[in-house]
N, C-alpha and C positions, 0 to 999 in steps of 0.2 A: 911710703907712698904718700899720696894726698886719699885722704876718706869721706866721706859725705856724714854729717852731726849734727841735724838742727833740733832739736827736743825745746819743747813748751809747758810750761807751766805755772799755774798761778796762786799767789801767795794769800793763804787764808788765814784771818782770827782764828778761826776755827780749830786750827792746829796746829794753835801758838807761836803762832808766827808773825812779824811786821815789817815794814817796808825801809824803816830806820834801821832796826839791825840787819836784814838782808841786804840793804846799800852800807852799811857799812864795813862786814861781810866781805863782800862781793871787791870795794875801792881798798881795803886794806884805811877807813880813816875813822877817826871819833864823830861820832854821832850820838846828839842827845835828844830823846823820842822826849816833849813838851807835855805828851798827853800823858804817860802813867810816868816820866821821869828818869826811867830809867837811861844808863848810859850805855852805849856801845862802842867801844874802844878795839879797834883791831890794826891800830895804826903799825905793831910790829911785828904784820903778819908779813911773811917773804911769799914769793914767787909773784907775784903784783908787777905787773908789763905796765904800767900808768892807768888811771881811767879819765873818762870827760862826757859831759852834758850835752846832745845835741836837743835844740827846742825849735820848733815852729815860729813863724811870723808872730801869730797872734798870741803868742805866752808873754807875761809878765816879767819884769827885768828880772828879779826871785828865783825864777826858774831855774836859773843857771847854778845858785846856791843849792849843792845838795841838803844840805842839813833842811832847809826854809823848804826845799822843794819835798822830802819825803814826811815832813812835817803836817806841811799842806793837807799832802793827800793821807795822810792816816785821819787829822780834825776832821777832812770831808766823808768821812765813813762813819755811823754812827752804831749801825748794825755791830752784835758781838760776833756774830761769823760771815763779816762782811768782808767781798776780795780786793786786796789794794792793789797789787802790779802785777804785771805778766811779766816772765823773766825768760826769755832765749838761753839758750845754752848752743853756742857754735863750733865747730872744731876747724881750725885754721889749718891750711895748708902747710905743711914743712918745707914744703919745695919754694916758698915765699921768707925772704927776709921778713924782719922785725918791721922795717916803713910798708914796706906790701903788705903785710898781714893789716895795718895797722891801716892803712890808707883802704885796703878791701873792704875793711867792717865798715869805716865811718860812709862810705857811699854806698852799702849795702842798707845801711841802716837811714841813712840821711833819706834813700830815694822810696823805700819801702814804707818805714813808719814815720819818722819825721812827715814826710811831704803828705802823710794821710792824717796827721794831726793831733800826734802823740809824742810826747817827750822820752828821750832815751837817756840811762844813765849806762855809760858801755866803762867794761873795767878787761882790760885782756891778763888775763895768766899762763904761768909757762910758759914762753914765747919760745925761751930755750930745754927745753924737753921731750920727750916724744910725744907727748901731748899738747899739741898749744891750741888753747883757746879761749871765746871769748864770754864775757857773760852782757844781756841784757836787759834791764830791766824799764820796761815799760809802762806809763801810767796809763788809765781803763776810762778814765773819763776826759770830755772832751775841754778845749784850752780854747778860753779867752781871754784877751787884756786883765780879766779883773781877776783870776781865778778858775777858778773848776766849775766846768757845767755837770750835763747829762752825760751815765755813760754809752757810751756808743758800743750798742749790742750786737753791732755786725762784726766787730773784731771779732766775737766769742763764737766766731761759724768755723767749720772745718774746715769749709770748704777755702776759709782764708788761711788758713792754717796751709792748705795744699799749695794756693799758692805763693806764701812765701817760701815753703822748700825749693820747690820748682823754680823761685826766681833767686834763689842763693845758689843750687847747684848753677846757673847759668851764669854767676856774680864770679865764683871761685872758678868755671873753666873759660873765662873770657880770662882773670887774671892772671891764671896757667899759660895760655897761652899769648897772651903780652909779654909775658915773662918768659918766653921760649921754652916752657917745661911741657914733655909731652904726655903728663900724669893729667887722668882727666877723673874727675865724680857723678856722678847719677842717683839723684834724688830716688828712683825708684827701689822697691823689693826685688830680689832675685826673681821669686816667680813672674812679676811684672815685666822685667825683662826679657823671660822665657828663655832665663840660663837652667842649666843642668847642675851647676855647683848647687854644693850642700850651706845651709846656712849657719855661721857660728854660733855659739852659746856666748849669752855677754856674760864674763867673768865680775866684772863691776872695781872699781878701782884698790877698793883690801888686797884683795889678791895678787892685781897685775901692779901694786907699790911690790907684796911680800918675792913675785916672780922676779921683778928686777933689782929686787937686792938680793936674793939667792942667784945669780943666774945658774949655778952649775948644780942646783938642786935634779937628781932622775927625773926621769916625767913618771915614774907610776908614784912616786912620792909625793905628787902636785896632787893640789886638788881635782877633783871628779870633772868641772870645768874647763881645767885648763887641758888634761888628758885629753877631754870634747874635741877641744880647739886645736890642739895638736892632731888629732887623726883626722879630721877635716878637712884641714892643710894638706895631709898627705895626701886625701884622697882625691882630691879636687885638683891636685899636681901642681900646689903652689910653692912648694917646697920639700925636699926628700926629709927621711926621716932620720931624727940627729939619734933617738934614743928609739929603744923597742917601744914600738907603740901597737897595742891591741886594738883593731880598727870597731871589733866586739866590745871591748867592754868600754871603748871612749863610744861608741852608740850607746851600751846599755846608760849609763854616767848621763848621755846628753836626755836620753828618754823619762829617765828618774827626775832628772832638773824641769822640763816640762810639765809632766805630772805632776811633780811637789806644788808647781804652780798656779795648775787648774784645782788642786786637791786646797790649794791656800786661798785660790777662787770661791771658790764653794763654800767655804768656812766664813767667809766675809759678804756675798751673796744670794740671794734664793734665786736663781733662776727660774722658775715658774711666774713669779711674782714682778721679774725685769723682762723677760717675756710680753706678757698680763699688759704691762705701759707700755712696751713698744709697739706692739698693735691693736695698746686698742684707739680708735680713732682720735683725735683732738676739739674737743668742741669749739666752733665759733664762736662768736663773742656775742654774735645776734641769739645761738641758741643758748645759752646762758642767761642771756636778759629775760627770754620768750620762757625761760620754766620757774622763773623767780614769781613768789606768791603774788608780789606785789604787781608786775606788771600783771597775771591777768584777774588779779581786783581793778585796775585802772583800764583797760580794755573792757570790761563785762560795764564797767562806770560812762565808756562811750559806749558802746551798743544800748544800754536800755535809756542814754540821754538823747542818742539817736530816733531811739524807735518814738519816748516821747515826742519829738519832733516832728516826724512824721504823721502823728495822730493829730498833735493839735494844727499842722499845716493843712490839714484833712480837713478838719473842724470847721477851720476859720474859709473854707475852699467854699464847703459848705452853707454855711450861713450868709457866703456872697454871696449866695446863687439865690438863694430864697430871698435877702433883703428888699429887690425891689417889688416884687409881688406883696409885701407889707409893708404899709404906713405906720405900724408902730413905732414910734421913735427910738424905745427899748431896745427894739431888735438891733438897729441897726450900731446903734453903742455897744450893742453884745459884740457885732461885728467887727468893730474897731480893737477891743478888747482883745478879739480871740485871734486877731492880727498882731495885735503889740506883743501876746503871749509866742505867738509863731516864735516871733523874730528873736526874743530873749531864748524861749529853747534853742533857736539854732546858732544864738552867739554862746549858750553855755556848751550846745557841743566842739564850737573851735574852741572855747576858751580850756576844757577837759582835753582836746587833740592838741594844743599847744604844750600844758602843763605835760601831757604824755610825751613829749618827743623834748621837751629839755630833759624829763627826767633819763628817756632812755640817751641820750648823749652822756649826763653826767655820769649813770652805769654804767656804758662804753669806756668813759674814760677809764672808770674806778675796775674793768675786768680785764683791761689790756695787762697788765700786769701778769696775771694769772694765768691770763691765756698765755703771756711768754714764760711762766714760773713750770707751766704744764710740758710746753713742748721741750725746755731747758731740760726736765726730768726726762723727757721721752729720749731726746740726744742721750742725755749719757745712758741711759738702760742699752740704748741701740749699739752704740760704742761697746760698752763693757763689754753685750752679748759677742761683738766684733772680736774684743781683743781673746776671750775665752777661744773664740773661737778660732783664732790662730793660734793660742798655744794649744787646744788638743790637735789640730792638724799639725804643728808642728813633733806632737810629742808621736803621734801617729808614725808620721815618716823615719821618724826615730826608731820605734819600734818596728816598724817593715827592716829595718837594717840589722837588725835583730834576728828576727825571722828568717832573713836570707843568711846569715852569718853562722848560727847557731843553731844544733841543734835544739828541740822542745827539750827533751829530757834532761836537758844542761842547763836550765833557764830558772832555775829556784827561786827566783829572787819572788819575795813578796812584793804586790803590786798594788801600791796607794787606791783606795777609789775614786773613781774622776765623778761618774754621774751620779 
């Protein structure tokens, strides 16, 4: 049956990855990385059912060449921890033929990513297997006729990923309906759908391949995740048990899996630090500018100059009032000098204010990247805490299954520490 899967990852140099190596592996081709001199040759790789590049109208002609494209992406990034590309992994419906699967992917990529200004490199994998899927590598910078411009941060938003997931489900369902298939997919989780079914445990490609190679292996000899999924399928009523499946044992296996994930999360994260970062208000650019010592110095200089200008103006006005009653020509000369001094003081205030405005504009431009980086860290902290919440909720859900099915005195397993 058709399943929904759309996962987005970012290819980062900080993880030792490169866009050229990823593109060569996904497309099963040979690409030389001109930046490092490395040659990535995957031309003998099997399971690849074609690849192609879709470009927006504003892209240069060389963007359709895979080696030129991803080398240009690599040369466009200078940071050692740069994010060079975004990758999408999408499951294709098995109910469709190869041509229909490819046409579905082309239309989705063209209308969703290419229309927004990205260059998309598509590769179709394992179309004859039980796991037909496609990899889509996307550029992260805006494309101009002369090359790449600035990075479009709007493409990094979580809301945009949710929109892509919704669109992919819509495209898949329309394709299935056009082909006369009954199957449908849903991008929402079971909780969002209001379903009472239990969620399955992710097995991973290695154990999945091993289970396919040894289909006759008894369930009690398989890994804990496979046992858990078999019990889940039986409990959800999707299939009858072909082996002796113990729901309590499978529930314990699922709980162990999620508790282990929570333990690993705590090893690599500091919860208190993430909570502080997620709850801490992000300062605005104006707040950062006003906290700077240079801003305070300039502001005090303007206030002092304004006070001198006011005092000089009062002095000039007082002399002008007295001048008609005095016949001494030196008084009139003093009045003229005072008026000139008042004019200079007023001009000095305006000059300082003009310099202040230019300096503030320059600081706002420089601090924009700082605020964007702080907001990105806050968003990452919120996502990490949400991931922990989902893991702990799954662990607690399976723990409730164990409490319901197993007497407490029989549950002697040592539980890993979560909090």
